[in-house]
N, C-alpha and C positions, 0 to 999 in steps of 0.2 A: 407567509413565507419570509425568509430573511432577505434583507435587502443587501446589494452589493455594498462594499466598501463601509459596512458596519464597524463600530469601536471594537478593536480586538479584546477579547475576555481572556485573561489569565488562567482562569480556572475554568475554561471550556476546553473539551477535545472535540475537533470537528472531524466525523467520520464521512469521508469522501467516496462515493460508489458510482463508477461509470456503467450504465446498463444500455443495453440494446434490446430490441423487441423480443428475440427469442429468449433471452434470459429473465425477462421480466415476471415470470411466473414464480420465480424464487424469490423476490423480493420480501414477499411476508415472512419467510424463513428467517432472512437476514435481519428484518425488522424485529422479530420476535427475540432474536438472539441479542439485539441492542436493549431491548426493554428489560430484559433479564439480568443486566448488568449492575452490580451493586457498585456504587460510585464513592471514590473517598469524600470525607466531608467537605462539603463547599463546592465539590465538582459537579459538571454537568456534561451531557453530551448533546452535540448537535449532528443531525444526519443530513447530509448535502447530497441529493441523488440528481445526477445530472445523465439525461439521455442522450446516448450517441445518435442523434438524428432527431426528426421532429414527426414521429409517427402518432396514431391514436392508441398504442398497444400497450404502452407503459404505465400511463397516468392512473389507470384503474386498479393498478397494483400498488400505488403509492399510498402509504396509511396517510389517514387525516389527523395530524398530529403537530402541534406548534412548534416541536422541536425538528420537523421534517422540512427541508427547502428543496423543492422539485423545479429542475429547469431542462430546457431543451435548446438545441442548436444545430448548426450543421453537421453532418456525418464527419467525422475524422478519425476515428477509433478511439480507443481508451485514453490515450495520453492527452489528446486534445479535450476530450470530454472532463476529464479530471481538472485539468488546468482551468477550464471554463468555470467548473464549479467551485474551484479556489475562490474566485472572485466573491463567493457568497460565505466562504468560511470564516467565521469569526473567533475561531479558538486559536489560543498560543500553541496548542498542538493539532498535527493533523495525522489522522489514522487511515489507513486504507482498508477497505472492505469491497471485495468484488460482489457483484449482484448475486451470484450463485453459491457464494460461500457463508458460513457462518461463525461467529465468535463464540468461544467457549466461557462459561461463567468465570468472571474474575479478570477476563483478558485485559478489559480497558483500565483496571485499577493497577495491574502489573505494568501496563505501559507506562501509566502516569509516573509509579514509582521509581521505574528504571530511568526514564528521561529526566527525574528530578534529581539524580544524582549528578555531583559536580563534574563536569567535563564530559558528559554523555549528550551526544546530540541526537541519537536515534535509537531504536530498539526494535528487535524481531523476537519470535518466539517460535516454539515447535510448532509444526502443523502436521495434520494427519490428513491423507487423503480418505476423502468420503465415497465409496463406490456405490453404483446403481443399487445394490443389493442390502445396502446399509452398513456393511462391514468398513472397517477403516485400515488403513496400512500407514505405518510409519516411515521414517526416513532414517537410514542407519549411519549417517555421517553428522549428526549433530554435534556441535561443539559443547563444552561444558557451560553450565550455567555461570555468567559472569560478563566481564567486559571483553570487548572485540577491539583489538588494537588497530591502529590505521594500517591499511595494507594486507591484511591478513584474508580478507575475503576476496580481493584481486588475486592474490597469489593462488588461493585455492581454485580460483575460477580458471585460471590459465593453464593449471595442471589437472584438471577434472573435466575436460570436454566442455568448457564453457558453462559450468553448473556451480554456482554458488553453494557453500555449506549451509547458508541460512535463507529462509524463504522470503522473498522480496513481498508476497502477498500479504505478509504479517507485519510490514512496517508501520511504525508511529515515529514520527519526526518533528523536530523543533519547527515551527511555521517559517520562522526568519531565516533557518537554513535551508529550508525547502525552497523558498523563494530565491535566495541568493544563488542557488545551483540551477535555476530555471526551471524547477519542477520536473516533471517526467519527460525522458527524451522523446523528440518527435519521429517515431519509429513505428512500423506496422504491427511490430510485436517485441516483446523483450524489454518495453520501456521501463517496466519496474525494476528489472534486473539492472539497467543503465543507471536508474536514480541510486540504487543500493550500492554499486561500485564506486559512484560519486560521493556519496555520503562516506564510504569507507575511506575514501582517498584523503578527506580533509578533517574527518572526525572520529573520535571514539565512539562506539556503539556498545549496545548491551543485548545478550541473548538469554531470554527466559527459557529455561529447560521444561517448564509446564506447557501443556499444549494450550495455543491461544487460536486456533483457528482450524476448522473442518473445511478442507479444500475438496469442493465437489468436483466430482469426475462424471461427465455426461457426454454425450454424443454432439451435443450442439455447442459446446463451449470452443471458444476461439483456438485455443491450443490444441484441439483435437483435428482441426482442419489440415487437409494435406499440406496446404500453402504454407501453414506454420513451420514445416520442416523442410521446404524447398531449400537445397543446399546452397544454391547461389545466394537467395536472399539472406539465409541464416550466417553464411560467411560474412556478408556485408555488415549485417546489424552487429555480429560480434566485434568485428574489426573497429567499428566506430564507438561502440561501448567501451572497448579496451582502450582505443587511443585517448578517449576523453579521460578516463580514470587516471591513465599514466601522465597526461597533461597536467591534471590536477595535483598528483601527487607530487610532481616536480614544482610546482609553484609553493614553495615553502611558507610564503606570506600567507597562503591561503588557508591555512590551518585554523579551523574553527574551534575556539575554546570558550566555553560558557563561565561566565563569571558569577 
């Protein structure tokens, strides 16, 4: 297993997966999608799996692979698990992969190519919902392939019932930018949307029109719980997400520009 505080590797992409016991059974599918990735010359991936809790239900599904680092800790939901996993991530790029999702062929190579462009701090891609019957459903508001200018995700989010036009579960981001923004927001849900809007407030991004993720829909996922749509909690989450992004956008000196 990788140790915390290892020297950062410029040509490594660290894929961070937060997992809780009900979703552990999908880890082999996520791993298979990683193994099938064809990496650019000189690049490698590292998979950081962090359990949200300390059960005995997750470890049996974690593959025996030197590229995989598994950790456990006190339960605190996905944002905390990802942040704790970040301590073991040694890549210059950090990619999100939820435990029940799968990458499509070429996804990591496209992410690396996108974030290697001058002035791009993060990237997202098209995602397809993977339904229980094996069929897939796309999203009809994807932007065109290319750069995402600062502020446009926030503007769309504010006028479309707090739903961004790009999927935060497909995020790949420069490690230094992720750390500077404090990682994922400390929220019970929508923590990845909070990060996405913060990134868009300070940095240009990129959207890949090729499908990069199969987003599994199943009854046990956190976003299917009734509490996820509790109106009072959702209103509070959206208020703090928006306020953070607006505050960052108004701090002109906080613009992230890759050299």
